[in-house]
mmJSON file of the N, C-alpha and C atoms, coordinates in Angstrom:
{"data_MODEL":{"atom_site":{
"group_PDB":["ATOM","ATOM","ATOM","ATOM","ATOM","ATOM","ATOM","ATOM","ATOM","ATOM","ATOM","ATOM","ATOM","ATOM","ATOM","ATOM","ATOM","ATOM","ATOM","ATOM","ATOM","ATOM","ATOM","ATOM","ATOM","ATOM","ATOM","ATOM","ATOM","ATOM","ATOM","ATOM","ATOM","ATOM","ATOM","ATOM","ATOM","ATOM","ATOM","ATOM","ATOM","ATOM","ATOM","ATOM","ATOM","ATOM","ATOM","ATOM","ATOM","ATOM","ATOM","ATOM","ATOM","ATOM","ATOM","ATOM","ATOM","ATOM","ATOM","ATOM","ATOM","ATOM","ATOM","ATOM","ATOM","ATOM","ATOM","ATOM","ATOM","ATOM","ATOM","ATOM","ATOM","ATOM","ATOM","ATOM","ATOM","ATOM","ATOM","ATOM","ATOM","ATOM","ATOM","ATOM","ATOM","ATOM","ATOM","ATOM","ATOM","ATOM","ATOM","ATOM","ATOM","ATOM","ATOM","ATOM","ATOM","ATOM","ATOM","ATOM","ATOM","ATOM","ATOM","ATOM","ATOM","ATOM","ATOM","ATOM","ATOM","ATOM","ATOM","ATOM","ATOM","ATOM","ATOM","ATOM","ATOM","ATOM","ATOM","ATOM","ATOM","ATOM","ATOM","ATOM","ATOM","ATOM","ATOM","ATOM","ATOM","ATOM","ATOM","ATOM","ATOM","ATOM","ATOM","ATOM","ATOM","ATOM","ATOM","ATOM","ATOM","ATOM","ATOM","ATOM","ATOM","ATOM","ATOM","ATOM","ATOM","ATOM","ATOM","ATOM","ATOM","ATOM","ATOM","ATOM","ATOM","ATOM","ATOM","ATOM","ATOM","ATOM","ATOM","ATOM","ATOM","ATOM","ATOM","ATOM","ATOM","ATOM","ATOM","ATOM","ATOM","ATOM","ATOM","ATOM","ATOM","ATOM","ATOM","ATOM","ATOM","ATOM","ATOM","ATOM","ATOM","ATOM","ATOM","ATOM","ATOM","ATOM","ATOM","ATOM","ATOM","ATOM","ATOM","ATOM","ATOM","ATOM","ATOM","ATOM","ATOM","ATOM","ATOM","ATOM","ATOM","ATOM","ATOM","ATOM","ATOM","ATOM","ATOM","ATOM","ATOM","ATOM","ATOM","ATOM"],
"id":[1,2,3,4,5,6,7,8,9,10,11,12,13,14,15,16,17,18,19,20,21,22,23,24,25,26,27,28,29,30,31,32,33,34,35,36,37,38,39,40,41,42,43,44,45,46,47,48,49,50,51,52,53,54,55,56,57,58,59,60,61,62,63,64,65,66,67,68,69,70,71,72,73,74,75,76,77,78,79,80,81,82,83,84,85,86,87,88,89,90,91,92,93,94,95,96,97,98,99,100,101,102,103,104,105,106,107,108,109,110,111,112,113,114,115,116,117,118,119,120,121,122,123,124,125,126,127,128,129,130,131,132,133,134,135,136,137,138,139,140,141,142,143,144,145,146,147,148,149,150,151,152,153,154,155,156,157,158,159,160,161,162,163,164,165,166,167,168,169,170,171,172,173,174,175,176,177,178,179,180,181,182,183,184,185,186,187,188,189,190,191,192,193,194,195,196,197,198,199,200,201,202,203,204,205,206,207,208,209,210,211,212,213,214,215,216],
"type_symbol":["N","C","C","N","C","C","N","C","C","N","C","C","N","C","C","N","C","C","N","C","C","N","C","C","N","C","C","N","C","C","N","C","C","N","C","C","N","C","C","N","C","C","N","C","C","N","C","C","N","C","C","N","C","C","N","C","C","N","C","C","N","C","C","N","C","C","N","C","C","N","C","C","N","C","C","N","C","C","N","C","C","N","C","C","N","C","C","N","C","C","N","C","C","N","C","C","N","C","C","N","C","C","N","C","C","N","C","C","N","C","C","N","C","C","N","C","C","N","C","C","N","C","C","N","C","C","N","C","C","N","C","C","N","C","C","N","C","C","N","C","C","N","C","C","N","C","C","N","C","C","N","C","C","N","C","C","N","C","C","N","C","C","N","C","C","N","C","C","N","C","C","N","C","C","N","C","C","N","C","C","N","C","C","N","C","C","N","C","C","N","C","C","N","C","C","N","C","C","N","C","C","N","C","C","N","C","C","N","C","C","N","C","C","N","C","C"],
"label_atom_id":["N","CA","C","N","CA","C","N","CA","C","N","CA","C","N","CA","C","N","CA","C","N","CA","C","N","CA","C","N","CA","C","N","CA","C","N","CA","C","N","CA","C","N","CA","C","N","CA","C","N","CA","C","N","CA","C","N","CA","C","N","CA","C","N","CA","C","N","CA","C","N","CA","C","N","CA","C","N","CA","C","N","CA","C","N","CA","C","N","CA","C","N","CA","C","N","CA","C","N","CA","C","N","CA","C","N","CA","C","N","CA","C","N","CA","C","N","CA","C","N","CA","C","N","CA","C","N","CA","C","N","CA","C","N","CA","C","N","CA","C","N","CA","C","N","CA","C","N","CA","C","N","CA","C","N","CA","C","N","CA","C","N","CA","C","N","CA","C","N","CA","C","N","CA","C","N","CA","C","N","CA","C","N","CA","C","N","CA","C","N","CA","C","N","CA","C","N","CA","C","N","CA","C","N","CA","C","N","CA","C","N","CA","C","N","CA","C","N","CA","C","N","CA","C","N","CA","C","N","CA","C","N","CA","C","N","CA","C","N","CA","C","N","CA","C","N","CA","C","N","CA","C"],
"label_alt_id":[null,null,null,null,null,null,null,null,null,null,null,null,null,null,null,null,null,null,null,null,null,null,null,null,null,null,null,null,null,null,null,null,null,null,null,null,null,null,null,null,null,null,null,null,null,null,null,null,null,null,null,null,null,null,null,null,null,null,null,null,null,null,null,null,null,null,null,null,null,null,null,null,null,null,null,null,null,null,null,null,null,null,null,null,null,null,null,null,null,null,null,null,null,null,null,null,null,null,null,null,null,null,null,null,null,null,null,null,null,null,null,null,null,null,null,null,null,null,null,null,null,null,null,null,null,null,null,null,null,null,null,null,null,null,null,null,null,null,null,null,null,null,null,null,null,null,null,null,null,null,null,null,null,null,null,null,null,null,null,null,null,null,null,null,null,null,null,null,null,null,null,null,null,null,null,null,null,null,null,null,null,null,null,null,null,null,null,null,null,null,null,null,null,null,null,null,null,null,null,null,null,null,null,null,null,null,null,null,null,null,null,null,null,null,null,null],
"label_comp_id":["MET","MET","MET","PHE","PHE","PHE","LYS","LYS","LYS","LYS","LYS","LYS","VAL","VAL","VAL","SER","SER","SER","ALA","ALA","ALA","VAL","VAL","VAL","LEU","LEU","LEU","LEU","LEU","LEU","THR","THR","THR","THR","THR","THR","ALA","ALA","ALA","VAL","VAL","VAL","LEU","LEU","LEU","SER","SER","SER","THR","THR","THR","THR","THR","THR","PHE","PHE","PHE","ALA","ALA","ALA","VAL","VAL","VAL","GLY","GLY","GLY","GLN","GLN","GLN","SER","SER","SER","ASP","ASP","ASP","ALA","ALA","ALA","ALA","ALA","ALA","SER","SER","SER","LYS","LYS","LYS","LYS","LYS","LYS","PRO","PRO","PRO","ALA","ALA","ALA","LYS","LYS","LYS","LYS","LYS","LYS","VAL","VAL","VAL","TYR","TYR","TYR","TYR","TYR","TYR","LYS","LYS","LYS","ASN","ASN","ASN","CYS","CYS","CYS","THR","THR","THR","GLU","GLU","GLU","ALA","ALA","ALA","ARG","ARG","ARG","LYS","LYS","LYS","ALA","ALA","ALA","GLY","GLY","GLY","VAL","VAL","VAL","THR","THR","THR","PRO","PRO","PRO","ILE","ILE","ILE","TYR","TYR","TYR","ARG","ARG","ARG","GLY","GLY","GLY","GLN","GLN","GLN","PRO","PRO","PRO","GLY","GLY","GLY","TYR","TYR","TYR","ALA","ALA","ALA","PRO","PRO","PRO","LYS","LYS","LYS","LEU","LEU","LEU","ASP","ASP","ASP","ARG","ARG","ARG","ASP","ASP","ASP","HIS","HIS","HIS","ASP","ASP","ASP","GLY","GLY","GLY","ILE","ILE","ILE","ALA","ALA","ALA","CYS","CYS","CYS","GLU","GLU","GLU"],
"label_asym_id":["A","A","A","A","A","A","A","A","A","A","A","A","A","A","A","A","A","A","A","A","A","A","A","A","A","A","A","A","A","A","A","A","A","A","A","A","A","A","A","A","A","A","A","A","A","A","A","A","A","A","A","A","A","A","A","A","A","A","A","A","A","A","A","A","A","A","A","A","A","A","A","A","A","A","A","A","A","A","A","A","A","A","A","A","A","A","A","A","A","A","A","A","A","A","A","A","A","A","A","A","A","A","A","A","A","A","A","A","A","A","A","A","A","A","A","A","A","A","A","A","A","A","A","A","A","A","A","A","A","A","A","A","A","A","A","A","A","A","A","A","A","A","A","A","A","A","A","A","A","A","A","A","A","A","A","A","A","A","A","A","A","A","A","A","A","A","A","A","A","A","A","A","A","A","A","A","A","A","A","A","A","A","A","A","A","A","A","A","A","A","A","A","A","A","A","A","A","A","A","A","A","A","A","A","A","A","A","A","A","A","A","A","A","A","A","A"],
"label_entity_id":["1","1","1","1","1","1","1","1","1","1","1","1","1","1","1","1","1","1","1","1","1","1","1","1","1","1","1","1","1","1","1","1","1","1","1","1","1","1","1","1","1","1","1","1","1","1","1","1","1","1","1","1","1","1","1","1","1","1","1","1","1","1","1","1","1","1","1","1","1","1","1","1","1","1","1","1","1","1","1","1","1","1","1","1","1","1","1","1","1","1","1","1","1","1","1","1","1","1","1","1","1","1","1","1","1","1","1","1","1","1","1","1","1","1","1","1","1","1","1","1","1","1","1","1","1","1","1","1","1","1","1","1","1","1","1","1","1","1","1","1","1","1","1","1","1","1","1","1","1","1","1","1","1","1","1","1","1","1","1","1","1","1","1","1","1","1","1","1","1","1","1","1","1","1","1","1","1","1","1","1","1","1","1","1","1","1","1","1","1","1","1","1","1","1","1","1","1","1","1","1","1","1","1","1","1","1","1","1","1","1","1","1","1","1","1","1"],
"label_seq_id":[1,1,1,2,2,2,3,3,3,4,4,4,5,5,5,6,6,6,7,7,7,8,8,8,9,9,9,10,10,10,11,11,11,12,12,12,13,13,13,14,14,14,15,15,15,16,16,16,17,17,17,18,18,18,19,19,19,20,20,20,21,21,21,22,22,22,23,23,23,24,24,24,25,25,25,26,26,26,27,27,27,28,28,28,29,29,29,30,30,30,31,31,31,32,32,32,33,33,33,34,34,34,35,35,35,36,36,36,37,37,37,38,38,38,39,39,39,40,40,40,41,41,41,42,42,42,43,43,43,44,44,44,45,45,45,46,46,46,47,47,47,48,48,48,49,49,49,50,50,50,51,51,51,52,52,52,53,53,53,54,54,54,55,55,55,56,56,56,57,57,57,58,58,58,59,59,59,60,60,60,61,61,61,62,62,62,63,63,63,64,64,64,65,65,65,66,66,66,67,67,67,68,68,68,69,69,69,70,70,70,71,71,71,72,72,72],
"pdbx_PDB_ins_code":[null,null,null,null,null,null,null,null,null,null,null,null,null,null,null,null,null,null,null,null,null,null,null,null,null,null,null,null,null,null,null,null,null,null,null,null,null,null,null,null,null,null,null,null,null,null,null,null,null,null,null,null,null,null,null,null,null,null,null,null,null,null,null,null,null,null,null,null,null,null,null,null,null,null,null,null,null,null,null,null,null,null,null,null,null,null,null,null,null,null,null,null,null,null,null,null,null,null,null,null,null,null,null,null,null,null,null,null,null,null,null,null,null,null,null,null,null,null,null,null,null,null,null,null,null,null,null,null,null,null,null,null,null,null,null,null,null,null,null,null,null,null,null,null,null,null,null,null,null,null,null,null,null,null,null,null,null,null,null,null,null,null,null,null,null,null,null,null,null,null,null,null,null,null,null,null,null,null,null,null,null,null,null,null,null,null,null,null,null,null,null,null,null,null,null,null,null,null,null,null,null,null,null,null,null,null,null,null,null,null,null,null,null,null,null,null],
"Cartn_x":[-29.3,-27.953,-27.657,-28.044,-27.792,-28.417,-29.669,-30.372,-29.57,-29.07,-28.258,-27.045,-26.313,-25.06,-25.416,-26.307,-26.73,-27.137,-27.894,-28.281,-27.067,-26.095,-24.901,-24.086,-23.933,-23.139,-23.833,-25.087,-25.863,-25.731,-25.879,-25.821,-24.395,-23.342,-21.968,-21.798,-22.295,-22.151,-22.846,-23.987,-24.729,-23.954,-23.582,-22.725,-21.472,-20.775,-19.538,-19.777,-20.849,-21.164,-21.573,-22.355,-22.776,-21.594,-20.682,-19.44,-18.702,-18.443,-17.595,-18.314,-19.594,-20.255,-20.223,-20.294,-20.166,-18.771,-17.734,-16.353,-16.305,-16.673,-16.519,-17.336,-18.561,-19.356,-18.54,-17.914,-17.203,-15.986,-15.319,-14.134,-14.469,-15.699,-16.05,-16.537,-16.764,-17.248,-16.149,-14.92,-13.797,-13.924,-13.6,-13.658,-12.598,-12.997,-12.092,-10.965,-9.75,-8.638,-8.867,-8.802,-8.978,-7.647,-7.858,-6.687,-6.907,-5.818,-5.871,-4.588,-4.758,-3.609,-3.758,-2.741,-2.724,-2.905,-2.364,-2.48,-2.264,-2.385,-2.188,-0.758,0.135,1.643,1.843,1.273,1.399,0.734,-0.419,-1.094,-0.309,0.276,1.083,2.299,2.918,4.111,3.705,2.465,1.924,1.556,1.469,1.187,-0.33,-1.208,-2.628,-3.449,-2.865,-3.563,-3.961,-5.057,-6.11,-6.903,-7.63,-8.48,-9.918,-10.717,-12.154,-12.989,-14.072,-15.084,-15.474,-15.469,-15.759,-14.579,-13.452,-12.145,-11.586,-10.855,-10.111,-9.172,-9.166,-8.239,-8.906,-10.053,-10.712,-11.174,-11.007,-11.487,-11.907,-13.061,-13.427,-12.303,-11.527,-10.498,-9.424,-9.357,-8.392,-8.966,-10.278,-10.995,-11.327,-10.39,-10.443,-11.708,-12.0,-13.198,-14.439,-14.41,-15.643,-16.36,-15.488,-16.02,-15.907,-15.564,-15.451,-14.092,-13.207,-11.826,-10.778,-10.165,-9.142,-7.818,-6.96,-5.555,-5.421,-6.161,-6.054,-4.948],
"Cartn_y":[27.962,28.202,27.528,26.215,25.487,26.007,26.625,27.26,28.482,29.28,30.487,30.157,29.159,28.711,28.179,27.405,26.86,27.991,28.981,30.048,30.857,31.052,31.776,31.068,29.771,28.931,28.874,28.744,28.674,29.963,31.048,32.415,32.632,32.193,32.328,31.474,30.285,29.393,30.022,30.509,31.084,32.366,33.22,34.362,34.017,33.01,32.522,31.978,31.13,30.59,31.742,32.677,33.761,34.556,34.772,35.603,34.784,33.49,32.642,32.586,32.477,32.393,33.706,34.769,36.125,36.344,35.854,36.005,35.148,33.914,33.096,33.616,34.232,34.835,36.025,36.834,37.963,37.509,36.503,35.991,35.395,34.779,34.104,35.056,36.33,37.396,38.161,37.783,38.485,38.249,39.315,39.07,38.108,37.331,36.318,37.005,36.597,37.196,36.746,37.778,37.536,36.936,35.939,35.177,35.551,36.064,36.428,35.861,35.239,34.849,35.483,36.134,36.859,35.917,34.743,33.742,32.332,31.258,29.909,29.617,30.248,30.092,30.521,31.61,32.088,31.187,30.677,29.689,28.407,27.952,26.663,26.863,28.06,28.311,28.3,28.726,28.815,27.348,26.38,25.018,24.761,25.489,25.43,24.88,24.398,23.96,22.488,22.164,22.869,23.619,24.706,25.435,25.209,24.72,24.47,25.64,25.811,26.878,26.894,28.016,28.109,28.167,27.652,27.743,29.103,29.515,30.726,30.747,31.791,31.94,31.574,30.915,30.619,31.905,31.986,33.131,32.549,32.993,32.507,32.627,33.758,33.925,32.889,32.095,31.061,29.684,29.673,28.48,28.49,28.073,28.197,27.53,26.346,25.554,25.735,26.544,26.907,25.674,24.716,23.558,23.604,24.679,24.894,24.524,24.236,23.882,24.751,25.574,26.504,25.898,26.288,25.94,24.436,23.639,22.26,21.747],
"Cartn_z":[52.355,51.925,50.645,50.543,49.311,48.13,48.248,47.119,46.635,47.566,47.231,46.49,47.002,46.329,44.952,44.814,43.472,42.511,43.065,42.159,41.711,42.598,42.238,41.222,41.415,40.533,39.136,39.105,37.813,37.084,37.817,37.224,36.595,37.362,36.955,35.668,35.672,34.53,33.289,33.465,32.253,31.751,32.629,32.211,31.475,32.026,31.387,30.015,29.88,28.63,27.628,28.055,27.229,26.705,27.583,27.204,26.232,26.43,25.545,24.162,24.104,22.797,22.14,22.768,22.152,21.604,22.193,21.689,20.4,20.393,19.231,18.004,18.288,17.22,16.628,17.481,16.951,16.157,16.587,15.84,14.503,14.418,13.238,12.168,12.581,11.613,10.996,11.162,10.607,9.075,8.321,6.855,6.381,5.427,4.9,4.101,4.191,3.451,1.975,1.115,-0.312,-0.792,-1.653,-2.359,-3.76,-4.417,-5.816,-6.518,-7.666,-8.484,-9.812,-10.221,-11.531,-12.652,-12.533,-13.537,-13.036,-13.815,-13.343,-12.949,-13.663,-13.292,-11.834,-11.462,-10.128,-9.104,-9.481,-8.586,-8.484,-9.599,-9.474,-8.614,-8.714,-7.917,-6.439,-6.114,-4.763,-4.351,-5.236,-4.934,-4.591,-5.234,-4.951,-6.052,-7.112,-8.252,-8.166,-8.77,-9.348,-8.231,-8.638,-7.771,-8.12,-7.228,-7.54,-7.202,-7.983,-7.759,-6.345,-5.677,-4.29,-3.294,-3.754,-3.049,-3.102,-2.073,-2.17,-3.398,-4.141,-5.276,-6.633,-6.579,-7.798,-8.49,-9.755,-10.509,-11.941,-12.48,-13.84,-14.941,-14.798,-15.809,-15.776,-14.689,-14.504,-15.012,-15.303,-15.703,-17.18,-17.979,-19.483,-20.027,-19.552,-20.14,-19.331,-18.333,-17.491,-16.855,-16.423,-15.778,-14.211,-13.727,-12.221,-11.643,-12.519,-12.053,-12.781,-12.028,-12.635,-12.571,-13.54,-13.58,-13.491,-14.278,-14.29,-15.214],
"occupancy":[1.0,1.0,1.0,1.0,1.0,1.0,1.0,1.0,1.0,1.0,1.0,1.0,1.0,1.0,1.0,1.0,1.0,1.0,1.0,1.0,1.0,1.0,1.0,1.0,1.0,1.0,1.0,1.0,1.0,1.0,1.0,1.0,1.0,1.0,1.0,1.0,1.0,1.0,1.0,1.0,1.0,1.0,1.0,1.0,1.0,1.0,1.0,1.0,1.0,1.0,1.0,1.0,1.0,1.0,1.0,1.0,1.0,1.0,1.0,1.0,1.0,1.0,1.0,1.0,1.0,1.0,1.0,1.0,1.0,1.0,1.0,1.0,1.0,1.0,1.0,1.0,1.0,1.0,1.0,1.0,1.0,1.0,1.0,1.0,1.0,1.0,1.0,1.0,1.0,1.0,1.0,1.0,1.0,1.0,1.0,1.0,1.0,1.0,1.0,1.0,1.0,1.0,1.0,1.0,1.0,1.0,1.0,1.0,1.0,1.0,1.0,1.0,1.0,1.0,1.0,1.0,1.0,1.0,1.0,1.0,1.0,1.0,1.0,1.0,1.0,1.0,1.0,1.0,1.0,1.0,1.0,1.0,1.0,1.0,1.0,1.0,1.0,1.0,1.0,1.0,1.0,1.0,1.0,1.0,1.0,1.0,1.0,1.0,1.0,1.0,1.0,1.0,1.0,1.0,1.0,1.0,1.0,1.0,1.0,1.0,1.0,1.0,1.0,1.0,1.0,1.0,1.0,1.0,1.0,1.0,1.0,1.0,1.0,1.0,1.0,1.0,1.0,1.0,1.0,1.0,1.0,1.0,1.0,1.0,1.0,1.0,1.0,1.0,1.0,1.0,1.0,1.0,1.0,1.0,1.0,1.0,1.0,1.0,1.0,1.0,1.0,1.0,1.0,1.0,1.0,1.0,1.0,1.0,1.0,1.0,1.0,1.0,1.0,1.0,1.0,1.0],
"B_iso_or_equiv":[0.0,0.0,0.0,0.0,0.0,0.0,0.0,0.0,0.0,0.0,0.0,0.0,0.0,0.0,0.0,0.0,0.0,0.0,0.0,0.0,0.0,0.0,0.0,0.0,0.0,0.0,0.0,0.0,0.0,0.0,0.0,0.0,0.0,0.0,0.0,0.0,0.0,0.0,0.0,0.0,0.0,0.0,0.0,0.0,0.0,0.0,0.0,0.0,0.0,0.0,0.0,0.0,0.0,0.0,0.0,0.0,0.0,0.0,0.0,0.0,0.0,0.0,0.0,0.0,0.0,0.0,0.0,0.0,0.0,0.0,0.0,0.0,0.0,0.0,0.0,0.0,0.0,0.0,0.0,0.0,0.0,0.0,0.0,0.0,0.0,0.0,0.0,0.0,0.0,0.0,0.0,0.0,0.0,0.0,0.0,0.0,0.0,0.0,0.0,0.0,0.0,0.0,0.0,0.0,0.0,0.0,0.0,0.0,0.0,0.0,0.0,0.0,0.0,0.0,0.0,0.0,0.0,0.0,0.0,0.0,0.0,0.0,0.0,0.0,0.0,0.0,0.0,0.0,0.0,0.0,0.0,0.0,0.0,0.0,0.0,0.0,0.0,0.0,0.0,0.0,0.0,0.0,0.0,0.0,0.0,0.0,0.0,0.0,0.0,0.0,0.0,0.0,0.0,0.0,0.0,0.0,0.0,0.0,0.0,0.0,0.0,0.0,0.0,0.0,0.0,0.0,0.0,0.0,0.0,0.0,0.0,0.0,0.0,0.0,0.0,0.0,0.0,0.0,0.0,0.0,0.0,0.0,0.0,0.0,0.0,0.0,0.0,0.0,0.0,0.0,0.0,0.0,0.0,0.0,0.0,0.0,0.0,0.0,0.0,0.0,0.0,0.0,0.0,0.0,0.0,0.0,0.0,0.0,0.0,0.0,0.0,0.0,0.0,0.0,0.0,0.0],
"pdbx_formal_charge":[null,null,null,null,null,null,null,null,null,null,null,null,null,null,null,null,null,null,null,null,null,null,null,null,null,null,null,null,null,null,null,null,null,null,null,null,null,null,null,null,null,null,null,null,null,null,null,null,null,null,null,null,null,null,null,null,null,null,null,null,null,null,null,null,null,null,null,null,null,null,null,null,null,null,null,null,null,null,null,null,null,null,null,null,null,null,null,null,null,null,null,null,null,null,null,null,null,null,null,null,null,null,null,null,null,null,null,null,null,null,null,null,null,null,null,null,null,null,null,null,null,null,null,null,null,null,null,null,null,null,null,null,null,null,null,null,null,null,null,null,null,null,null,null,null,null,null,null,null,null,null,null,null,null,null,null,null,null,null,null,null,null,null,null,null,null,null,null,null,null,null,null,null,null,null,null,null,null,null,null,null,null,null,null,null,null,null,null,null,null,null,null,null,null,null,null,null,null,null,null,null,null,null,null,null,null,null,null,null,null,null,null,null,null,null,null],
"auth_seq_id":[1,1,1,2,2,2,3,3,3,4,4,4,5,5,5,6,6,6,7,7,7,8,8,8,9,9,9,10,10,10,11,11,11,12,12,12,13,13,13,14,14,14,15,15,15,16,16,16,17,17,17,18,18,18,19,19,19,20,20,20,21,21,21,22,22,22,23,23,23,24,24,24,25,25,25,26,26,26,27,27,27,28,28,28,29,29,29,30,30,30,31,31,31,32,32,32,33,33,33,34,34,34,35,35,35,36,36,36,37,37,37,38,38,38,39,39,39,40,40,40,41,41,41,42,42,42,43,43,43,44,44,44,45,45,45,46,46,46,47,47,47,48,48,48,49,49,49,50,50,50,51,51,51,52,52,52,53,53,53,54,54,54,55,55,55,56,56,56,57,57,57,58,58,58,59,59,59,60,60,60,61,61,61,62,62,62,63,63,63,64,64,64,65,65,65,66,66,66,67,67,67,68,68,68,69,69,69,70,70,70,71,71,71,72,72,72],
"auth_comp_id":["MET","MET","MET","PHE","PHE","PHE","LYS","LYS","LYS","LYS","LYS","LYS","VAL","VAL","VAL","SER","SER","SER","ALA","ALA","ALA","VAL","VAL","VAL","LEU","LEU","LEU","LEU","LEU","LEU","THR","THR","THR","THR","THR","THR","ALA","ALA","ALA","VAL","VAL","VAL","LEU","LEU","LEU","SER","SER","SER","THR","THR","THR","THR","THR","THR","PHE","PHE","PHE","ALA","ALA","ALA","VAL","VAL","VAL","GLY","GLY","GLY","GLN","GLN","GLN","SER","SER","SER","ASP","ASP","ASP","ALA","ALA","ALA","ALA","ALA","ALA","SER","SER","SER","LYS","LYS","LYS","LYS","LYS","LYS","PRO","PRO","PRO","ALA","ALA","ALA","LYS","LYS","LYS","LYS","LYS","LYS","VAL","VAL","VAL","TYR","TYR","TYR","TYR","TYR","TYR","LYS","LYS","LYS","ASN","ASN","ASN","CYS","CYS","CYS","THR","THR","THR","GLU","GLU","GLU","ALA","ALA","ALA","ARG","ARG","ARG","LYS","LYS","LYS","ALA","ALA","ALA","GLY","GLY","GLY","VAL","VAL","VAL","THR","THR","THR","PRO","PRO","PRO","ILE","ILE","ILE","TYR","TYR","TYR","ARG","ARG","ARG","GLY","GLY","GLY","GLN","GLN","GLN","PRO","PRO","PRO","GLY","GLY","GLY","TYR","TYR","TYR","ALA","ALA","ALA","PRO","PRO","PRO","LYS","LYS","LYS","LEU","LEU","LEU","ASP","ASP","ASP","ARG","ARG","ARG","ASP","ASP","ASP","HIS","HIS","HIS","ASP","ASP","ASP","GLY","GLY","GLY","ILE","ILE","ILE","ALA","ALA","ALA","CYS","CYS","CYS","GLU","GLU","GLU"],
"auth_asym_id":["A","A","A","A","A","A","A","A","A","A","A","A","A","A","A","A","A","A","A","A","A","A","A","A","A","A","A","A","A","A","A","A","A","A","A","A","A","A","A","A","A","A","A","A","A","A","A","A","A","A","A","A","A","A","A","A","A","A","A","A","A","A","A","A","A","A","A","A","A","A","A","A","A","A","A","A","A","A","A","A","A","A","A","A","A","A","A","A","A","A","A","A","A","A","A","A","A","A","A","A","A","A","A","A","A","A","A","A","A","A","A","A","A","A","A","A","A","A","A","A","A","A","A","A","A","A","A","A","A","A","A","A","A","A","A","A","A","A","A","A","A","A","A","A","A","A","A","A","A","A","A","A","A","A","A","A","A","A","A","A","A","A","A","A","A","A","A","A","A","A","A","A","A","A","A","A","A","A","A","A","A","A","A","A","A","A","A","A","A","A","A","A","A","A","A","A","A","A","A","A","A","A","A","A","A","A","A","A","A","A","A","A","A","A","A","A"],
"auth_atom_id":["N","CA","C","N","CA","C","N","CA","C","N","CA","C","N","CA","C","N","CA","C","N","CA","C","N","CA","C","N","CA","C","N","CA","C","N","CA","C","N","CA","C","N","CA","C","N","CA","C","N","CA","C","N","CA","C","N","CA","C","N","CA","C","N","CA","C","N","CA","C","N","CA","C","N","CA","C","N","CA","C","N","CA","C","N","CA","C","N","CA","C","N","CA","C","N","CA","C","N","CA","C","N","CA","C","N","CA","C","N","CA","C","N","CA","C","N","CA","C","N","CA","C","N","CA","C","N","CA","C","N","CA","C","N","CA","C","N","CA","C","N","CA","C","N","CA","C","N","CA","C","N","CA","C","N","CA","C","N","CA","C","N","CA","C","N","CA","C","N","CA","C","N","CA","C","N","CA","C","N","CA","C","N","CA","C","N","CA","C","N","CA","C","N","CA","C","N","CA","C","N","CA","C","N","CA","C","N","CA","C","N","CA","C","N","CA","C","N","CA","C","N","CA","C","N","CA","C","N","CA","C","N","CA","C","N","CA","C","N","CA","C","N","CA","C","N","CA","C","N","CA","C"],
"pdbx_PDB_model_num":[1,1,1,1,1,1,1,1,1,1,1,1,1,1,1,1,1,1,1,1,1,1,1,1,1,1,1,1,1,1,1,1,1,1,1,1,1,1,1,1,1,1,1,1,1,1,1,1,1,1,1,1,1,1,1,1,1,1,1,1,1,1,1,1,1,1,1,1,1,1,1,1,1,1,1,1,1,1,1,1,1,1,1,1,1,1,1,1,1,1,1,1,1,1,1,1,1,1,1,1,1,1,1,1,1,1,1,1,1,1,1,1,1,1,1,1,1,1,1,1,1,1,1,1,1,1,1,1,1,1,1,1,1,1,1,1,1,1,1,1,1,1,1,1,1,1,1,1,1,1,1,1,1,1,1,1,1,1,1,1,1,1,1,1,1,1,1,1,1,1,1,1,1,1,1,1,1,1,1,1,1,1,1,1,1,1,1,1,1,1,1,1,1,1,1,1,1,1,1,1,1,1,1,1,1,1,1,1,1,1,1,1,1,1,1,1]
}}}
């Protein structure tokens, strides 16, 4: 009896974990929301300056001296 109960509990735990992992994987694959600023004035009004290369909203056109920091 103990082996059957253990097997059922173990199976339930594995299935629950698999389901939870599957949900988190699906949630993490949502496309990132694009952030776009027409110019540095717009970015400053949004309170996000300076914007570093790799951060949402960074664009080469906002980085005058091409040092990786926009709207400084």
